[in-house]
C-alpha positions as CSV (number, residue, x, y, z in Angstrom):
1,G,-11.4,-2.2,4.6
2,G,-9.1,-0.6,7.0
3,T,-5.5,-0.8,8.3
4,L,-3.7,-1.7,11.5
5,L,0.1,-1.7,12.1
6,T,1.4,-2.7,15.5
7,T,4.9,-2.9,16.9
8,H,5.9,-4.8,20.1
9,G,8.9,-5.9,22.0
10,R,12.4,-4.4,21.6
11,T,11.5,-3.0,18.1
12,T,9.3,-0.3,19.8
13,G,12.5,1.4,20.8
14,R,13.4,1.9,17.1
15,I,10.2,3.8,16.3
16,A,11.1,7.4,15.2
17,K,7.6,8.6,14.1
18,T,4.2,7.2,13.2
19,G,1.3,8.6,11.1
20,T,-2.1,7.7,9.6
21,D,-4.2,8.8,6.8
22,P,-7.3,10.7,8.0
23,W,-9.6,8.6,5.9
24,G,-8.2,5.2,7.3
25,R,-6.7,4.1,4.0
26,F,-3.1,3.7,5.3
27,C,-0.9,4.1,8.4
28,W,2.9,4.0,8.8
29,S,5.8,3.8,11.2
30,Q,9.4,5.0,10.8
31,Y,12.1,2.8,12.3
32,R,15.8,3.7,12.8
33,G,18.4,1.0,12.7
34,R,21.7,0.7,14.5
35,R,23.7,2.3,11.7
36,D,21.2,5.1,11.6
37,E,19.5,3.6,8.5
38,G,15.8,4.1,8.2
39,V,12.8,2.0,7.1
40,V,9.2,3.1,6.9
41,I,6.6,0.4,7.0
42,I,3.3,1.4,5.4
43,C,0.1,-0.7,5.8
44,A,-2.5,0.2,3.2
45,Y,-6.0,-0.9,2.0
46,R,-7.2,-0.1,-1.5
47,V,-10.9,-0.4,-2.3
48,C,-11.8,-3.0,-4.9
49,Q,-14.4,-0.9,-6.7
50,S,-13.4,1.5,-9.5
51,Q,-14.8,5.0,-10.0
52,S,-17.5,3.8,-12.3
53,S,-18.6,1.0,-10.1
54,Q,-22.3,0.4,-9.8
55,T,-21.9,-2.4,-7.2
56,A,-20.5,-0.5,-4.2
57,G,-23.1,-0.6,-1.4
58,P,-23.9,2.3,0.8
59,Y,-21.8,1.1,3.7
60,T,-18.7,0.1,1.8
61,A,-15.2,1.6,2.2
62,F,-15.5,2.8,-1.3
63,Q,-18.6,4.9,-0.5
64,Q,-17.1,6.2,2.7
65,Q,-13.9,7.3,0.9
66,Y,-15.9,8.7,-2.1
67,T,-18.0,10.8,0.3
68,L,-15.0,12.1,2.2
69,M,-13.3,13.0,-1.0
70,R,-16.4,14.9,-2.3
71,N,-16.6,16.7,1.0
72,A,-12.9,17.6,0.7
73,G,-13.5,19.2,-2.7
74,Y,-12.6,16.4,-5.2
75,V,-14.8,16.9,-8.3
76,A,-14.7,13.4,-9.6
77,P,-13.4,11.2,-6.8
78,D,-11.7,7.9,-7.6
79,P,-10.8,6.4,-4.2
80,R,-9.0,3.4,-5.9
81,Q,-6.6,5.6,-7.9
82,Q,-6.3,8.4,-5.3
83,L,-4.8,5.9,-2.8
84,L,-2.0,5.2,-5.2
85,T,-1.4,8.9,-5.8
86,D,-1.4,9.6,-2.0
87,L,0.9,6.7,-1.3
88,S,3.3,7.9,-3.9
89,A,3.5,11.3,-2.2
90,L,4.0,9.6,1.2
91,I,6.8,7.4,-0.2
92,E,8.5,10.4,-1.8
93,S,8.4,12.4,1.4
94,Q,9.7,9.4,3.5
95,R,12.6,8.8,1.1
96,S,13.5,12.5,1.3
97,E,13.8,12.0,5.1
98,G,16.1,9.0,4.5
99,Y,13.6,6.1,5.0
100,R,13.3,3.2,2.7
101,P,9.7,2.1,2.1
102,M,8.2,-1.3,2.8
103,L,4.5,-1.4,1.7
104,L,2.1,-4.0,3.1
105,M,-0.9,-3.7,0.9
106,D,-4.3,-5.2,0.3
107,A,-4.2,-3.9,-3.3
108,N,-7.4,-5.6,-4.6
109,G,-5.7,-6.1,-7.9
110,D,-3.0,-8.2,-9.6
111,Y,-0.2,-6.2,-11.2
112,N,1.3,-9.4,-12.6
113,A,-1.8,-11.1,-14.1
114,S,-1.8,-12.3,-17.7
115,T,-5.5,-11.3,-17.9
116,N,-7.1,-8.4,-16.2
117,Q,-3.7,-7.0,-15.2
118,D,-4.0,-4.0,-12.8
119,K,-2.0,-1.6,-14.9
120,A,-2.4,1.3,-12.4
121,L,-0.7,-0.9,-9.7
122,A,2.0,-2.0,-12.1
123,R,2.7,1.7,-13.0
124,F,2.7,2.6,-9.3
125,L,5.5,0.1,-8.6
126,V,7.6,1.4,-11.4
127,D,7.1,5.0,-10.6
128,N,8.0,4.4,-6.9
129,N,10.8,2.0,-7.5
130,L,9.3,-0.8,-5.5
131,V,9.8,-4.5,-6.0
132,D,7.9,-7.6,-5.1
133,P,10.5,-9.8,-3.4
134,F,8.2,-12.8,-3.0
135,H,7.4,-13.0,-6.7
136,D,11.1,-12.3,-7.6
137,K,12.2,-15.2,-5.5
138,F,9.6,-17.8,-6.2
139,K,8.4,-16.7,-9.7
140,T,4.8,-17.3,-8.6
141,S,1.8,-15.3,-7.4
142,P,-0.5,-17.6,-5.4
143,R,-4.0,-16.5,-4.7
144,T,-4.4,-14.6,-1.4
145,Y,-8.1,-14.3,-1.3
146,A,-10.1,-17.4,-0.2
147,Y,-12.7,-17.1,-2.9
148,G,-10.5,-15.7,-5.6
149,T,-8.0,-17.0,-8.1
150,R,-5.4,-14.2,-8.0
151,R,-3.0,-12.6,-5.7
152,I,-4.3,-9.3,-4.3
153,D,-2.2,-8.9,-1.1
154,Y,1.5,-7.9,-1.2
155,I,4.6,-6.7,0.5
156,F,6.5,-4.4,-1.8
157,T,9.9,-3.1,-0.8
158,D,12.6,-0.7,-1.8
159,P,15.2,-2.7,-3.8
160,M,17.8,-2.0,-1.2
161,C,15.8,-3.9,1.5
162,V,15.6,-7.2,-0.5
163,S,19.0,-8.5,0.8
164,A,17.8,-8.2,4.4
165,I,14.8,-10.5,3.8
166,Q,15.2,-14.1,5.1
């Protein structure tokens, strides 16, 4: 797991501010448009193991985040859920500055599945007023993991950004 977000070409002149999570879970860039409208693009990775996972190896992103959270004083760390909590706080702060969020996320879960639905991810989308324009347009969720059967990678956006998508 990890994140990388790059900008090149003329778009670099639109960058207002950038930031990253100290634990490597997400990074972001604010962009200002011609009409002084703002978009923040967030790139995030969510570990696949849950808090009660017995399968997370010693060198996994889950163990790294779990250890960092314990060192930071979290009593019962849950890296999978904590990412959603921290992204919610980031989205709220960015919106308060006038930036509309676009979240590129390896969510390691399917909010739209008929079986094994990721309810926490579904709740996160509702709570943060984010939509999935791909699913809304094509009414499908193709698998995004070579060995899997479900969609676990997404681009979620503020509803006001959907009309700009081509």
